[in-house]
C-alpha positions in Angstrom: -0.2 0.3 0.4 1.2 3.1 -1.3 2.1 6.0 1.9 -0.2 8.5 2.6 1.2 11.4 2.7 -1.7 14.3 1.9 -2.1 15.1 5.6 1.8 16.3 6.5 2.3 18.0 2.8 -1.2 20.0 3.7 0.5 21.0 6.5 3.7 22.2 5.4 1.8 24.4 2.4 -0.8 25.7 5.0 2.0 27.0 7.6 4.5 28.4 4.9 1.1 29.7 3.7 -0.2 31.2 7.6 2.9 32.8 7.7 3.2 34.8 4.3 0.1 36.0 4.3 -0.2 37.8 8.4 -0.4 41.0 6.4 -4.1 40.4 5.2 -5.3 41.9 8.1 -4.4 38.5 9.8 -7.2 36.6 9.9 -6.4 34.7 7.0 -2.6 34.2 8.4 -5.4 32.8 11.8 -7.7 30.4 10.0 -4.9 29.0 7.8 -2.8 28.8 10.9 -4.9 26.6 12.5 -6.0 24.3 9.5 -1.8 23.5 9.8 -2.1 23.0 13.0 -4.8 20.2 12.2 -3.1 18.7 9.2 0.1 18.9 10.8 -1.0 16.6 14.2 -3.4 14.3 12.4 -0.2 14.0 9.9 2.3 13.2 12.0 -0.2 10.7 13.5 -0.4 8.6 10.2 3.3 8.7 10.0 3.8 7.3 13.8 1.2 4.7 12.6 2.8 3.4 9.1 0.7 4.9 7.2 3.0 7.9 6.0 6.9 8.7 5.3 6.7 11.8 5.5 6.9 12.6 9.3 8.7 15.5 9.1 6.7 17.9 6.8 3.8 16.6 9.2 5.7 18.7 12.1 7.0 21.4 10.0 3.2 21.9 9.5 2.8 22.0 12.8 5.1 24.3 14.3 4.5 26.6 10.9 0.5 26.5 12.1 1.9 27.5 15.2 3.8 30.9 14.3 0.7 31.5 12.1 -1.5 31.9 14.5 0.8 33.9 16.8 1.8 36.2 14.0 -2.1 36.6 13.0 -3.2 37.2 16.5 -0.5 40.1 16.9 -1.5 42.1 13.3 -5.1 41.8 14.6 -4.3 43.0 18.1 -1.7 46.0 16.4 -4.6 46.9 14.2 -7.1 47.1 17.3 -4.1 49.2 19.6 -4.0 51.5 16.5 -7.6 51.8 15.8 -8.5 52.4 19.4 -5.4 54.8 19.9 -6.7 56.6 16.5 -10.3 56.7 17.6 -9.3 58.2 20.9 -6.5 60.6 19.6 -9.4 62.4 17.9 -12.1 62.5 20.9 -9.6 63.5 23.4 -8.5 67.0 22.3 -9.7 69.5 25.2 -7.9 72.7 22.9 -11.0 74.5 22.6 -9.2 77.1 19.5 -7.8 73.4 17.6 -9.0 73.0 13.8 -10.5 77.2 13.8 -8.4 79.3 12.8 -6.4 81.6 15.2 -7.5 85.6 14.4 -4.4 87.5 14.8 -5.0 91.9 15.1 -2.4 94.0 14.8 -2.9 98.3 14.8 -1.2 100.1 11.6 0.4 103.5 12.5 -0.3 105.4 10.3 1.3 108.4 9.3 -0.1 111.9 9.5 
């Protein structure tokens, strides 16, 4: 019977994609990371039972999936912090003249 290496290969590909696509607001990285972890665990179990020959690929997919999850969560938190700080910066201005044009009065001395 031929080895069933699909789970380990899928885990590695999804793990690589989860790390590379973290810049898409972190959500894609989070989803792909979770899938990589699930496929990595299943691929390792198949390799331990002798049904697959790619234990290393499954392990790499599992590790990269965990890294993708961490990077995705960090990106989501970073975007939330930036959004909240930008919102608070606009509403916390205590200067009553902020945004209005300041006028300067000047006296002009005329010659007699």
